[in-house]
PDB file of N, CA, C, O and CB in Angstrom:
ATOM      1  N   MET A   1     136.839 182.433 119.302  1.00  0.00           N
ATOM      2  CA  MET A   1     137.432 182.710 118.142  1.00  0.00           C
ATOM      3  C   MET A   1     138.921 182.623 118.092  1.00  0.00           C
ATOM      4  O   MET A   1     139.400 182.300 117.005  1.00  0.00           O
ATOM      5  CB  MET A   1     137.030 183.904 117.781  1.00  0.00           C
ATOM      6  N   LEU A   2     139.713 182.851 119.060  1.00  0.00           N
ATOM      7  CA  LEU A   2     141.058 182.490 118.988  1.00  0.00           C
ATOM      8  C   LEU A   2     141.392 181.042 119.017  1.00  0.00           C
ATOM      9  O   LEU A   2     142.564 180.740 118.788  1.00  0.00           O
ATOM     10  CB  LEU A   2     141.708 183.104 119.997  1.00  0.00           C
ATOM     11  N   GLN A   3     140.563 180.141 119.256  1.00  0.00           N
ATOM     12  CA  GLN A   3     140.793 178.693 119.222  1.00  0.00           C
ATOM     13  C   GLN A   3     141.083 178.347 117.840  1.00  0.00           C
ATOM     14  O   GLN A   3     141.802 177.376 117.604  1.00  0.00           O
ATOM     15  CB  GLN A   3     139.608 177.877 119.751  1.00  0.00           C
ATOM     16  N   ILE A   4     140.613 179.022 116.947  1.00  0.00           N
ATOM     17  CA  ILE A   4     140.875 178.832 115.328  1.00  0.00           C
ATOM     18  C   ILE A   4     142.352 178.613 115.251  1.00  0.00           C
ATOM     19  O   ILE A   4     142.739 177.636 114.609  1.00  0.00           O
ATOM     20  CB  ILE A   4     140.424 180.225 114.319  1.00  0.00           C
ATOM     21  N   PHE A   5     143.300 179.465 115.872  1.00  0.00           N
ATOM     22  CA  PHE A   5     144.432 179.551 115.748  1.00  0.00           C
ATOM     23  C   PHE A   5     145.346 178.613 116.766  1.00  0.00           C
ATOM     24  O   PHE A   5     146.559 178.559 116.566  1.00  0.00           O
ATOM     25  CB  PHE A   5     144.596 180.844 115.793  1.00  0.00           C
ATOM     26  N   GLU A   6     144.869 178.026 117.636  1.00  0.00           N
ATOM     27  CA  GLU A   6     145.475 177.273 118.697  1.00  0.00           C
ATOM     28  C   GLU A   6     146.396 176.084 117.925  1.00  0.00           C
ATOM     29  O   GLU A   6     147.616 176.069 118.087  1.00  0.00           O
ATOM     30  CB  GLU A   6     144.246 176.647 119.733  1.00  0.00           C
ATOM     31  N   GLU A   7     145.795 175.209 117.175  1.00  0.00           N
ATOM     32  CA  GLU A   7     146.531 174.159 116.532  1.00  0.00           C
ATOM     33  C   GLU A   7     147.660 174.704 115.620  1.00  0.00           C
ATOM     34  O   GLU A   7     148.822 174.322 115.763  1.00  0.00           O
ATOM     35  CB  GLU A   7     145.576 173.300 115.735  1.00  0.00           C
ATOM     36  N   PRO A   8     147.291 175.602 114.684  1.00  0.00           N
ATOM     37  CA  PRO A   8     148.310 176.040 113.789  1.00  0.00           C
ATOM     38  C   PRO A   8     149.433 176.676 114.512  1.00  0.00           C
ATOM     39  O   PRO A   8     150.578 176.462 114.116  1.00  0.00           O
ATOM     40  CB  PRO A   8     147.767 176.959 112.798  1.00  0.00           C
ATOM     41  N   THR A   9     149.197 177.505 115.627  1.00  0.00           N
ATOM     42  CA  THR A   9     150.394 178.005 116.366  1.00  0.00           C
ATOM     43  C   THR A   9     151.142 176.837 117.045  1.00  0.00           C
ATOM     44  O   THR A   9     152.364 176.875 117.188  1.00  0.00           O
ATOM     45  CB  THR A   9     149.968 179.071 117.452  1.00  0.00           C
ATOM     46  N   LYS A  10     150.417 175.837 117.445  1.00  0.00           N
ATOM     47  CA  LYS A  10     151.365 174.517 118.299  1.00  0.00           C
ATOM     48  C   LYS A  10     152.248 174.253 117.075  1.00  0.00           C
ATOM     49  O   LYS A  10     153.466 174.183 117.238  1.00  0.00           O
ATOM     50  CB  LYS A  10     150.353 172.794 118.914  1.00  0.00           C
ATOM     51  N   LEU A  11     151.710 174.102 115.860  1.00  0.00           N
ATOM     52  CA  LEU A  11     152.380 173.290 114.915  1.00  0.00           C
ATOM     53  C   LEU A  11     153.487 174.137 114.277  1.00  0.00           C
ATOM     54  O   LEU A  11     154.552 173.602 113.968  1.00  0.00           O
ATOM     55  CB  LEU A  11     151.394 172.732 113.869  1.00  0.00           C
ATOM     56  N   PHE A  12     153.262 175.479 114.063  1.00  0.00           N
ATOM     57  CA  PHE A  12     154.483 176.427 113.860  1.00  0.00           C
ATOM     58  C   PHE A  12     155.367 176.859 114.649  1.00  0.00           C
ATOM     59  O   PHE A  12     156.327 177.537 114.284  1.00  0.00           O
ATOM     60  CB  PHE A  12     154.212 177.397 113.499  1.00  0.00           C
ATOM     61  N   SER A  13     155.115 176.482 115.908  1.00  0.00           N
ATOM     62  CA  SER A  13     155.920 176.908 116.956  1.00  0.00           C
ATOM     63  C   SER A  13     156.986 175.870 117.441  1.00  0.00           C
ATOM     64  O   SER A  13     157.884 176.142 118.238  1.00  0.00           O
ATOM     65  CB  SER A  13     155.046 177.288 118.041  1.00  0.00           C
ATOM     66  N   GLN A  14     156.768 174.576 116.829  1.00  0.00           N
ATOM     67  CA  GLN A  14     157.849 173.575 116.862  1.00  0.00           C
ATOM     68  C   GLN A  14     159.254 173.875 116.479  1.00  0.00           C
ATOM     69  O   GLN A  14     159.550 174.749 115.664  1.00  0.00           O
ATOM     70  CB  GLN A  14     157.485 172.576 116.080  1.00  0.00           C
ATOM     71  N   SER A  15     160.040 173.177 117.050  1.00  0.00           N
ATOM     72  CA  SER A  15     161.557 173.406 116.724  1.00  0.00           C
ATOM     73  C   SER A  15     161.664 172.904 115.398  1.00  0.00           C
ATOM     74  O   SER A  15     162.373 173.556 114.632  1.00  0.00           O
ATOM     75  CB  SER A  15     162.633 172.657 117.713  1.00  0.00           C
ATOM     76  N   GLN A  16     161.024 171.727 114.906  1.00  0.00           N
ATOM     77  CA  GLN A  16     161.130 171.331 113.561  1.00  0.00           C
ATOM     78  C   GLN A  16     160.288 172.240 112.685  1.00  0.00           C
ATOM     79  O   GLN A  16     159.328 172.900 113.083  1.00  0.00           O
ATOM     80  CB  GLN A  16     160.730 169.901 113.409  1.00  0.00           C
ATOM     81  N   VAL A  17     160.817 172.194 111.290  1.00  0.00           N
ATOM     82  CA  VAL A  17     160.030 173.006 110.273  1.00  0.00           C
ATOM     83  C   VAL A  17     158.888 172.141 109.776  1.00  0.00           C
ATOM     84  O   VAL A  17     159.050 171.009 109.321  1.00  0.00           O
ATOM     85  CB  VAL A  17     160.948 173.486 109.027  1.00  0.00           C
ATOM     86  N   PRO A  18     157.621 172.811 109.906  1.00  0.00           N
ATOM     87  CA  PRO A  18     156.369 172.117 109.384  1.00  0.00           C
ATOM     88  C   PRO A  18     156.375 171.674 107.896  1.00  0.00           C
ATOM     89  O   PRO A  18     156.754 172.521 107.087  1.00  0.00           O
ATOM     90  CB  PRO A  18     155.186 173.051 109.567  1.00  0.00           C
ATOM     91  N   LEU A  19     156.050 170.605 107.489  1.00  0.00           N
ATOM     92  CA  LEU A  19     156.022 170.079 106.122  1.00  0.00           C
ATOM     93  C   LEU A  19     154.948 170.836 105.520  1.00  0.00           C
ATOM     94  O   LEU A  19     154.088 171.346 106.238  1.00  0.00           O
ATOM     95  CB  LEU A  19     155.800 168.525 106.012  1.00  0.00           C
ATOM     96  N   ILE A  20     154.923 170.963 104.117  1.00  0.00           N
ATOM     97  CA  ILE A  20     153.762 171.734 103.369  1.00  0.00           C
ATOM     98  C   ILE A  20     152.636 170.739 103.433  1.00  0.00           C
ATOM     99  O   ILE A  20     151.518 171.219 103.242  1.00  0.00           O
ATOM    100  CB  ILE A  20     154.117 172.176 101.732  1.00  0.00           C
ATOM    101  N   ALA A  21     152.711 169.430 103.666  1.00  0.00           N
ATOM    102  CA  ALA A  21     151.632 168.510 103.782  1.00  0.00           C
ATOM    103  C   ALA A  21     150.811 168.973 105.115  1.00  0.00           C
ATOM    104  O   ALA A  21     149.580 168.944 105.144  1.00  0.00           O
ATOM    105  CB  ALA A  21     152.209 166.953 103.857  1.00  0.00           C
ATOM    106  N   ASP A  22     151.550 169.372 106.135  1.00  0.00           N
ATOM    107  CA  ASP A  22     150.821 169.917 107.379  1.00  0.00           C
ATOM    108  C   ASP A  22     150.518 171.212 107.205  1.00  0.00           C
ATOM    109  O   ASP A  22     149.620 171.619 107.942  1.00  0.00           O
ATOM    110  CB  ASP A  22     151.566 169.822 108.634  1.00  0.00           C
ATOM    111  N   VAL A  23     150.984 171.984 106.462  1.00  0.00           N
ATOM    112  CA  VAL A  23     150.819 173.645 106.501  1.00  0.00           C
ATOM    113  C   VAL A  23     149.345 173.885 105.624  1.00  0.00           C
ATOM    114  O   VAL A  23     148.397 174.592 105.966  1.00  0.00           O
ATOM    115  CB  VAL A  23     152.377 174.576 105.593  1.00  0.00           C
ATOM    116  N   LEU A  24     149.466 173.180 104.573  1.00  0.00           N
ATOM    117  CA  LEU A  24     148.075 173.428 103.726  1.00  0.00           C
ATOM    118  C   LEU A  24     146.901 173.221 104.284  1.00  0.00           C
ATOM    119  O   LEU A  24     146.032 174.090 104.215  1.00  0.00           O
ATOM    120  CB  LEU A  24     147.942 172.649 102.604  1.00  0.00           C
ATOM    121  N   PRO A  25     146.662 171.892 105.005  1.00  0.00           N
ATOM    122  CA  PRO A  25     145.321 171.669 105.666  1.00  0.00           C
ATOM    123  C   PRO A  25     145.133 172.865 106.772  1.00  0.00           C
ATOM    124  O   PRO A  25     143.988 173.258 106.997  1.00  0.00           O
ATOM    125  CB  PRO A  25     145.265 170.104 106.403  1.00  0.00           C
ATOM    126  N   MET A  26     146.244 173.446 107.464  1.00  0.00           N
ATOM    127  CA  MET A  26     145.781 174.397 108.385  1.00  0.00           C
ATOM    128  C   MET A  26     145.554 175.758 107.776  1.00  0.00           C
ATOM    129  O   MET A  26     144.873 176.627 108.321  1.00  0.00           O
ATOM    130  CB  MET A  26     146.708 174.488 109.479  1.00  0.00           C
ATOM    131  N   LEU A  27     146.184 175.900 106.573  1.00  0.00           N
ATOM    132  CA  LEU A  27     145.752 177.266 105.913  1.00  0.00           C
ATOM    133  C   LEU A  27     144.136 177.095 105.443  1.00  0.00           C
ATOM    134  O   LEU A  27     143.296 177.986 105.571  1.00  0.00           O
ATOM    135  CB  LEU A  27     146.819 177.631 104.464  1.00  0.00           C
ATOM    136  N   ASP A  28     143.904 175.844 104.910  1.00  0.00           N
ATOM    137  CA  ASP A  28     142.350 175.630 104.451  1.00  0.00           C
ATOM    138  C   ASP A  28     141.465 175.865 105.582  1.00  0.00           C
ATOM    139  O   ASP A  28     140.493 176.614 105.492  1.00  0.00           O
ATOM    140  CB  ASP A  28     142.024 174.121 103.904  1.00  0.00           C
ATOM    141  N   SER A  29     141.814 175.178 106.752  1.00  0.00           N
ATOM    142  CA  SER A  29     141.078 175.331 107.821  1.00  0.00           C
ATOM    143  C   SER A  29     140.869 176.869 108.439  1.00  0.00           C
ATOM    144  O   SER A  29     139.789 177.292 108.851  1.00  0.00           O
ATOM    145  CB  SER A  29     141.677 174.453 108.736  1.00  0.00           C
ATOM    146  N   ILE A  30     141.948 177.515 108.421  1.00  0.00           N
ATOM    147  CA  ILE A  30     141.877 178.905 108.885  1.00  0.00           C
ATOM    148  C   ILE A  30     141.039 179.827 107.826  1.00  0.00           C
ATOM    149  O   ILE A  30     140.288 180.727 108.203  1.00  0.00           O
ATOM    150  CB  ILE A  30     143.397 179.466 109.080  1.00  0.00           C
ATOM    151  N   GLU A  31     141.236 179.529 106.606  1.00  0.00           N
ATOM    152  CA  GLU A  31     140.512 180.103 105.606  1.00  0.00           C
ATOM    153  C   GLU A  31     138.918 180.043 105.629  1.00  0.00           C
ATOM    154  O   GLU A  31     138.186 181.010 105.421  1.00  0.00           O
ATOM    155  CB  GLU A  31     140.990 179.522 104.467  1.00  0.00           C
ATOM    156  N   GLN A  32     138.532 178.826 105.898  1.00  0.00           N
ATOM    157  CA  GLN A  32     137.216 178.422 106.166  1.00  0.00           C
ATOM    158  C   GLN A  32     136.670 179.263 107.278  1.00  0.00           C
ATOM    159  O   GLN A  32     135.768 180.076 107.075  1.00  0.00           O
ATOM    160  CB  GLN A  32     137.156 176.972 106.490  1.00  0.00           C
ATOM    161  N   SER A  33     137.226 179.065 108.478  1.00  0.00           N
ATOM    162  CA  SER A  33     136.907 179.758 109.580  1.00  0.00           C
ATOM    163  C   SER A  33     136.870 181.297 109.421  1.00  0.00           C
ATOM    164  O   SER A  33     135.982 181.918 110.005  1.00  0.00           O
ATOM    165  CB  SER A  33     137.798 179.374 110.563  1.00  0.00           C
ATOM    166  N   MET A  34     137.734 181.914 108.706  1.00  0.00           N
ATOM    167  CA  MET A  34     137.921 183.420 108.391  1.00  0.00           C
ATOM    168  C   MET A  34     136.772 183.815 107.683  1.00  0.00           C
ATOM    169  O   MET A  34     136.179 184.877 107.877  1.00  0.00           O
ATOM    170  CB  MET A  34     139.198 183.774 107.543  1.00  0.00           C
ATOM    171  N   THR A  35     136.400 182.787 106.698  1.00  0.00           N
ATOM    172  CA  THR A  35     135.456 183.198 105.781  1.00  0.00           C
ATOM    173  C   THR A  35     134.064 183.367 106.529  1.00  0.00           C
ATOM    174  O   THR A  35     133.266 184.283 106.325  1.00  0.00           O
ATOM    175  CB  THR A  35     135.402 182.184 104.614  1.00  0.00           C
ATOM    176  N   LEU A  36     133.923 182.394 107.373  1.00  0.00           N
ATOM    177  CA  LEU A  36     132.633 182.349 108.255  1.00  0.00           C
ATOM    178  C   LEU A  36     132.485 183.601 108.965  1.00  0.00           C
ATOM    179  O   LEU A  36     131.418 184.214 108.984  1.00  0.00           O
ATOM    180  CB  LEU A  36     132.644 181.189 109.316  1.00  0.00           C
ATOM    181  N   VAL A  37     133.691 184.047 109.636  1.00  0.00           N
ATOM    182  CA  VAL A  37     133.602 185.215 110.486  1.00  0.00           C
ATOM    183  C   VAL A  37     133.172 186.483 109.555  1.00  0.00           C
ATOM    184  O   VAL A  37     132.299 187.244 109.974  1.00  0.00           O
ATOM    185  CB  VAL A  37     135.045 185.454 111.244  1.00  0.00           C
ATOM    186  N   CYS A  38     133.656 186.658 108.567  1.00  0.00           N
ATOM    187  CA  CYS A  38     133.328 187.519 107.599  1.00  0.00           C
ATOM    188  C   CYS A  38     131.996 187.717 107.157  1.00  0.00           C
ATOM    189  O   CYS A  38     131.446 188.814 107.065  1.00  0.00           O
ATOM    190  CB  CYS A  38     133.972 187.234 106.657  1.00  0.00           C
ATOM    191  N   ASP A  39     131.407 186.414 106.839  1.00  0.00           N
ATOM    192  CA  ASP A  39     130.112 186.290 106.135  1.00  0.00           C
ATOM    193  C   ASP A  39     128.936 186.260 107.216  1.00  0.00           C
ATOM    194  O   ASP A  39     127.814 186.670 106.917  1.00  0.00           O
ATOM    195  CB  ASP A  39     130.102 184.938 105.214  1.00  0.00           C
ATOM    196  N   ASP A  40     129.232 185.768 108.463  1.00  0.00           N
ATOM    197  CA  ASP A  40     128.072 185.406 109.388  1.00  0.00           C
ATOM    198  C   ASP A  40     127.853 186.702 110.119  1.00  0.00           C
ATOM    199  O   ASP A  40     128.728 187.105 110.885  1.00  0.00           O
ATOM    200  CB  ASP A  40     128.384 184.123 110.440  1.00  0.00           C
ATOM    201  N   GLU A  41     126.700 187.406 109.926  1.00  0.00           N
ATOM    202  CA  GLU A  41     126.392 188.500 110.582  1.00  0.00           C
ATOM    203  C   GLU A  41     125.509 188.117 111.766  1.00  0.00           C
ATOM    204  O   GLU A  41     124.949 189.058 112.329  1.00  0.00           O
ATOM    205  CB  GLU A  41     125.793 189.452 109.682  1.00  0.00           C
ATOM    206  N   ASP A  42     125.306 186.953 112.209  1.00  0.00           N
ATOM    207  CA  ASP A  42     124.575 186.539 113.504  1.00  0.00           C
ATOM    208  C   ASP A  42     125.499 186.255 114.494  1.00  0.00           C
ATOM    209  O   ASP A  42     125.083 185.926 115.605  1.00  0.00           O
ATOM    210  CB  ASP A  42     123.685 185.338 113.361  1.00  0.00           C
ATOM    211  N   MET A  43     126.807 186.335 114.248  1.00  0.00           N
ATOM    212  CA  MET A  43     127.851 186.239 115.342  1.00  0.00           C
ATOM    213  C   MET A  43     127.808 187.421 116.156  1.00  0.00           C
ATOM    214  O   MET A  43     128.118 187.293 117.340  1.00  0.00           O
ATOM    215  CB  MET A  43     129.266 186.069 114.807  1.00  0.00           C
ATOM    216  N   GLU A  44     127.471 188.566 115.714  1.00  0.00           N
ATOM    217  CA  GLU A  44     127.473 189.885 116.470  1.00  0.00           C
ATOM    218  C   GLU A  44     128.816 190.214 116.806  1.00  0.00           C
ATOM    219  O   GLU A  44     129.003 190.738 117.904  1.00  0.00           O
ATOM    220  CB  GLU A  44     126.634 189.866 117.749  1.00  0.00           C
ATOM    221  N   LEU A  45     129.897 189.973 115.967  1.00  0.00           N
ATOM    222  CA  LEU A  45     131.260 190.445 116.443  1.00  0.00           C
ATOM    223  C   LEU A  45     131.518 191.869 115.989  1.00  0.00           C
ATOM    224  O   LEU A  45     130.874 192.405 115.088  1.00  0.00           O
ATOM    225  CB  LEU A  45     132.415 189.511 115.899  1.00  0.00           C
ATOM    226  N   PRO A  46     132.360 192.366 116.572  1.00  0.00           N
ATOM    227  CA  PRO A  46     132.739 193.683 116.448  1.00  0.00           C
ATOM    228  C   PRO A  46     133.225 193.833 114.781  1.00  0.00           C
ATOM    229  O   PRO A  46     133.644 192.879 114.124  1.00  0.00           O
ATOM    230  CB  PRO A  46     133.960 194.018 117.620  1.00  0.00           C
ATOM    231  N   ASN A  47     133.081 195.156 114.287  1.00  0.00           N
ATOM    232  CA  ASN A  47     133.765 195.232 112.874  1.00  0.00           C
ATOM    233  C   ASN A  47     135.060 195.157 112.768  1.00  0.00           C
ATOM    234  O   ASN A  47     135.506 194.760 111.691  1.00  0.00           O
ATOM    235  CB  ASN A  47     133.519 196.339 112.216  1.00  0.00           C
ATOM    236  N   VAL A  48     136.001 195.519 113.859  1.00  0.00           N
ATOM    237  CA  VAL A  48     137.284 195.212 113.816  1.00  0.00           C
ATOM    238  C   VAL A  48     137.631 193.752 113.668  1.00  0.00           C
ATOM    239  O   VAL A  48     138.638 193.447 113.029  1.00  0.00           O
ATOM    240  CB  VAL A  48     137.834 195.725 114.901  1.00  0.00           C
ATOM    241  N   VAL A  49     136.858 192.821 114.222  1.00  0.00           N
ATOM    242  CA  VAL A  49     137.097 191.432 114.175  1.00  0.00           C
ATOM    243  C   VAL A  49     136.996 190.919 112.617  1.00  0.00           C
ATOM    244  O   VAL A  49     137.747 190.137 112.034  1.00  0.00           O
ATOM    245  CB  VAL A  49     136.041 190.700 115.144  1.00  0.00           C
ATOM    246  N   ARG A  50     135.799 191.623 112.112  1.00  0.00           N
ATOM    247  CA  ARG A  50     135.546 191.097 110.637  1.00  0.00           C
ATOM    248  C   ARG A  50     136.587 191.756 109.729  1.00  0.00           C
ATOM    249  O   ARG A  50     136.804 191.173 108.667  1.00  0.00           O
ATOM    250  CB  ARG A  50     133.993 191.470 110.069  1.00  0.00           C
ATOM    251  N   VAL A  51     137.270 192.891 109.985  1.00  0.00           N
ATOM    252  CA  VAL A  51     138.192 193.693 109.303  1.00  0.00           C
ATOM    253  C   VAL A  51     139.424 192.676 109.390  1.00  0.00           C
ATOM    254  O   VAL A  51     139.918 192.204 108.366  1.00  0.00           O
ATOM    255  CB  VAL A  51     138.413 195.234 109.991  1.00  0.00           C
ATOM    256  N   ALA A  52     139.899 192.359 110.692  1.00  0.00           N
ATOM    257  CA  ALA A  52     140.860 191.391 111.017  1.00  0.00           C
ATOM    258  C   ALA A  52     140.835 190.069 110.176  1.00  0.00           C
ATOM    259  O   ALA A  52     141.830 189.646 109.586  1.00  0.00           O
ATOM    260  CB  ALA A  52     140.694 191.090 112.410  1.00  0.00           C
ATOM    261  N   ALA A  53     139.649 189.472 110.172  1.00  0.00           N
ATOM    262  CA  ALA A  53     139.538 188.246 109.457  1.00  0.00           C
ATOM    263  C   ALA A  53     139.651 188.492 108.016  1.00  0.00           C
ATOM    264  O   ALA A  53     140.072 187.553 107.341  1.00  0.00           O
ATOM    265  CB  ALA A  53     138.280 187.557 109.765  1.00  0.00           C
ATOM    266  N   GLN A  54     139.335 189.646 107.395  1.00  0.00           N
ATOM    267  CA  GLN A  54     139.476 189.871 105.994  1.00  0.00           C
ATOM    268  C   GLN A  54     140.903 189.968 105.620  1.00  0.00           C
ATOM    269  O   GLN A  54     141.244 189.528 104.523  1.00  0.00           O
ATOM    270  CB  GLN A  54     138.755 191.079 105.578  1.00  0.00           C
ATOM    271  N   ALA A  55     141.867 190.556 106.503  1.00  0.00           N
ATOM    272  CA  ALA A  55     143.090 190.615 106.514  1.00  0.00           C
ATOM    273  C   ALA A  55     143.709 189.290 106.391  1.00  0.00           C
ATOM    274  O   ALA A  55     144.523 188.985 105.519  1.00  0.00           O
ATOM    275  CB  ALA A  55     143.445 191.273 107.554  1.00  0.00           C
ATOM    276  N   VAL A  56     143.302 188.580 107.253  1.00  0.00           N
ATOM    277  CA  VAL A  56     143.824 187.020 107.119  1.00  0.00           C
ATOM    278  C   VAL A  56     143.630 186.281 105.903  1.00  0.00           C
ATOM    279  O   VAL A  56     144.457 185.481 105.465  1.00  0.00           O
ATOM    280  CB  VAL A  56     143.178 186.148 108.102  1.00  0.00           C
ATOM    281  N   LEU A  57     142.489 186.564 105.340  1.00  0.00           N
ATOM    282  CA  LEU A  57     142.005 186.040 104.004  1.00  0.00           C
ATOM    283  C   LEU A  57     142.878 186.557 102.899  1.00  0.00           C
ATOM    284  O   LEU A  57     143.304 185.806 102.021  1.00  0.00           O
ATOM    285  CB  LEU A  57     140.519 186.454 103.723  1.00  0.00           C
ATOM    286  N   LEU A  58     143.119 187.723 102.938  1.00  0.00           N
ATOM    287  CA  LEU A  58     144.098 188.515 101.874  1.00  0.00           C
ATOM    288  C   LEU A  58     145.591 187.747 101.903  1.00  0.00           C
ATOM    289  O   LEU A  58     146.177 187.400 100.878  1.00  0.00           O
ATOM    290  CB  LEU A  58     144.310 190.323 102.382  1.00  0.00           C
ATOM    291  N   LEU A  59     146.046 187.566 103.126  1.00  0.00           N
ATOM    292  CA  LEU A  59     147.162 186.961 103.355  1.00  0.00           C
ATOM    293  C   LEU A  59     147.268 185.742 102.951  1.00  0.00           C
ATOM    294  O   LEU A  59     148.246 185.377 102.297  1.00  0.00           O
ATOM    295  CB  LEU A  59     147.432 186.999 104.459  1.00  0.00           C
ATOM    296  N   ILE A  60     146.363 185.002 103.251  1.00  0.00           N
ATOM    297  CA  ILE A  60     146.302 183.631 102.858  1.00  0.00           C
ATOM    298  C   ILE A  60     146.226 183.420 101.405  1.00  0.00           C
ATOM    299  O   ILE A  60     146.858 182.521 100.851  1.00  0.00           O
ATOM    300  CB  ILE A  60     145.194 183.000 103.474  1.00  0.00           C
ATOM    301  N   ASP A  61     145.341 184.366 100.690  1.00  0.00           N
ATOM    302  CA  ASP A  61     145.333 184.321  99.185  1.00  0.00           C
ATOM    303  C   ASP A  61     146.813 184.700  98.620  1.00  0.00           C
ATOM    304  O   ASP A  61     147.334 184.182  97.633  1.00  0.00           O
ATOM    305  CB  ASP A  61     144.181 185.391  98.599  1.00  0.00           C
ATOM    306  N   LYS A  62     147.295 185.553  99.317  1.00  0.00           N
ATOM    307  CA  LYS A  62     148.686 185.821  98.993  1.00  0.00           C
ATOM    308  C   LYS A  62     149.637 184.838  98.852  1.00  0.00           C
ATOM    309  O   LYS A  62     150.375 184.774  97.869  1.00  0.00           O
ATOM    310  CB  LYS A  62     149.170 186.571  99.830  1.00  0.00           C
ATOM    311  N   TYR A  63     149.671 183.914  99.959  1.00  0.00           N
ATOM    312  CA  TYR A  63     150.475 182.626  99.931  1.00  0.00           C
ATOM    313  C   TYR A  63     149.982 181.576  98.969  1.00  0.00           C
ATOM    314  O   TYR A  63     150.784 180.802  98.448  1.00  0.00           O
ATOM    315  CB  TYR A  63     150.494 182.004 101.298  1.00  0.00           C
ATOM    316  N   TYR A  64     148.827 181.527  98.742  1.00  0.00           N
ATOM    317  CA  TYR A  64     148.213 180.483  97.647  1.00  0.00           C
ATOM    318  C   TYR A  64     148.744 181.148  96.269  1.00  0.00           C
ATOM    319  O   TYR A  64     149.226 180.364  95.451  1.00  0.00           O
ATOM    320  CB  TYR A  64     146.315 180.362  97.684  1.00  0.00           C
ATOM    321  N   CYS A  65     148.710 182.220  96.012  1.00  0.00           N
ATOM    322  CA  CYS A  65     149.371 182.871  94.738  1.00  0.00           C
ATOM    323  C   CYS A  65     150.778 182.442  94.498  1.00  0.00           C
ATOM    324  O   CYS A  65     151.219 181.999  93.438  1.00  0.00           O
ATOM    325  CB  CYS A  65     149.395 184.425  94.844  1.00  0.00           C
ATOM    326  N   LEU A  66     151.520 182.654  95.770  1.00  0.00           N
ATOM    327  CA  LEU A  66     152.918 182.537  95.495  1.00  0.00           C
ATOM    328  C   LEU A  66     153.238 180.901  95.411  1.00  0.00           C
ATOM    329  O   LEU A  66     154.219 180.456  94.816  1.00  0.00           O
ATOM    330  CB  LEU A  66     153.796 183.339  96.696  1.00  0.00           C
ATOM    331  N   MET A  67     152.384 180.187  96.011  1.00  0.00           N
ATOM    332  CA  MET A  67     152.496 178.750  95.909  1.00  0.00           C
ATOM    333  C   MET A  67     152.212 178.277  94.533  1.00  0.00           C
ATOM    334  O   MET A  67     152.920 177.353  94.134  1.00  0.00           O
ATOM    335  CB  MET A  67     151.588 178.083  96.863  1.00  0.00           C
ATOM    336  N   LYS A  68     151.369 178.711  93.794  1.00  0.00           N
ATOM    337  CA  LYS A  68     151.095 178.542  92.356  1.00  0.00           C
ATOM    338  C   LYS A  68     152.161 178.922  91.338  1.00  0.00           C
ATOM    339  O   LYS A  68     152.258 178.446  90.207  1.00  0.00           O
ATOM    340  CB  LYS A  68     149.945 179.297  92.046  1.00  0.00           C
ATOM    341  N   ASP A  69     153.020 179.928  91.943  1.00  0.00           N
ATOM    342  CA  ASP A  69     154.087 180.228  90.968  1.00  0.00           C
ATOM    343  C   ASP A  69     155.326 179.219  91.080  1.00  0.00           C
ATOM    344  O   ASP A  69     156.236 179.197  90.251  1.00  0.00           O
ATOM    345  CB  ASP A  69     154.577 181.716  91.198  1.00  0.00           C
ATOM    346  N   CYS A  70     155.251 178.360  92.239  1.00  0.00           N
ATOM    347  CA  CYS A  70     156.358 177.457  92.571  1.00  0.00           C
ATOM    348  C   CYS A  70     155.907 175.935  92.461  1.00  0.00           C
ATOM    349  O   CYS A  70     155.200 175.326  93.263  1.00  0.00           O
ATOM    350  CB  CYS A  70     156.879 177.783  94.038  1.00  0.00           C
ATOM    351  N   GLU A  71     156.594 175.362  91.044  1.00  0.00           N
ATOM    352  CA  GLU A  71     156.131 174.004  90.803  1.00  0.00           C
ATOM    353  C   GLU A  71     156.590 172.987  91.983  1.00  0.00           C
ATOM    354  O   GLU A  71     156.040 171.898  92.148  1.00  0.00           O
ATOM    355  CB  GLU A  71     156.696 173.528  89.391  1.00  0.00           C
ATOM    356  N   LEU A  72     157.597 173.437  92.740  1.00  0.00           N
ATOM    357  CA  LEU A  72     157.849 172.447  93.786  1.00  0.00           C
ATOM    358  C   LEU A  72     156.667 172.254  94.683  1.00  0.00           C
ATOM    359  O   LEU A  72     156.334 171.102  94.957  1.00  0.00           O
ATOM    360  CB  LEU A  72     159.031 172.840  94.605  1.00  0.00           C
ATOM    361  N   TYR A  73     155.974 173.312  95.186  1.00  0.00           N
ATOM    362  CA  TYR A  73     154.520 173.082  95.899  1.00  0.00           C
ATOM    363  C   TYR A  73     153.643 172.145  95.307  1.00  0.00           C
ATOM    364  O   TYR A  73     153.023 171.292  95.941  1.00  0.00           O
ATOM    365  CB  TYR A  73     153.698 174.325  95.949  1.00  0.00           C
ATOM    366  N   THR A  74     153.596 172.322  94.007  1.00  0.00           N
ATOM    367  CA  THR A  74     152.461 171.542  93.197  1.00  0.00           C
ATOM    368  C   THR A  74     152.908 169.947  93.320  1.00  0.00           C
ATOM    369  O   THR A  74     152.137 169.029  93.601  1.00  0.00           O
ATOM    370  CB  THR A  74     152.383 172.090  91.413  1.00  0.00           C
ATOM    371  N   ILE A  75     154.114 169.845  93.088  1.00  0.00           N
ATOM    372  CA  ILE A  75     154.851 168.572  93.053  1.00  0.00           C
ATOM    373  C   ILE A  75     154.642 167.847  94.601  1.00  0.00           C
ATOM    374  O   ILE A  75     154.420 166.649  94.774  1.00  0.00           O
ATOM    375  CB  ILE A  75     156.545 168.902  92.664  1.00  0.00           C
ATOM    376  N   ALA A  76     154.746 168.685  95.470  1.00  0.00           N
ATOM    377  CA  ALA A  76     154.824 168.157  97.002  1.00  0.00           C
ATOM    378  C   ALA A  76     153.478 167.876  97.261  1.00  0.00           C
ATOM    379  O   ALA A  76     153.281 166.893  97.976  1.00  0.00           O
ATOM    380  CB  ALA A  76     155.425 169.222  98.158  1.00  0.00           C
ATOM    381  N   ILE A  77     152.540 168.470  96.875  1.00  0.00           N
ATOM    382  CA  ILE A  77     151.129 168.254  97.472  1.00  0.00           C
ATOM    383  C   ILE A  77     150.221 167.241  96.453  1.00  0.00           C
ATOM    384  O   ILE A  77     149.086 166.815  96.665  1.00  0.00           O
ATOM    385  CB  ILE A  77     150.337 169.832  97.643  1.00  0.00           C
ATOM    386  N   GLY A  78     151.103 166.993  95.269  1.00  0.00           N
ATOM    387  CA  GLY A  78     150.302 166.185  94.050  1.00  0.00           C
ATOM    388  C   GLY A  78     150.554 164.829  94.438  1.00  0.00           C
ATOM    389  O   GLY A  78     150.109 163.901  93.763  1.00  0.00           O
TER     390      GLY A  78
END
């Protein structure tokens, strides 16, 4: 499960600031993975993991809402 965060962690830990074009695909990937964790009951994951995945989804949603409020993001990814 933690492999989901390996690539984003490497990207965000670089000395350079990641570009929005790099960040958005990572957020999309994390969002998809966390949605699967929340929805897939066959994984037999502890409830605490599902709660953590839901918290991640809420945080990503928060960033998407903030992004919609800023026209610069829309221009950068458009």
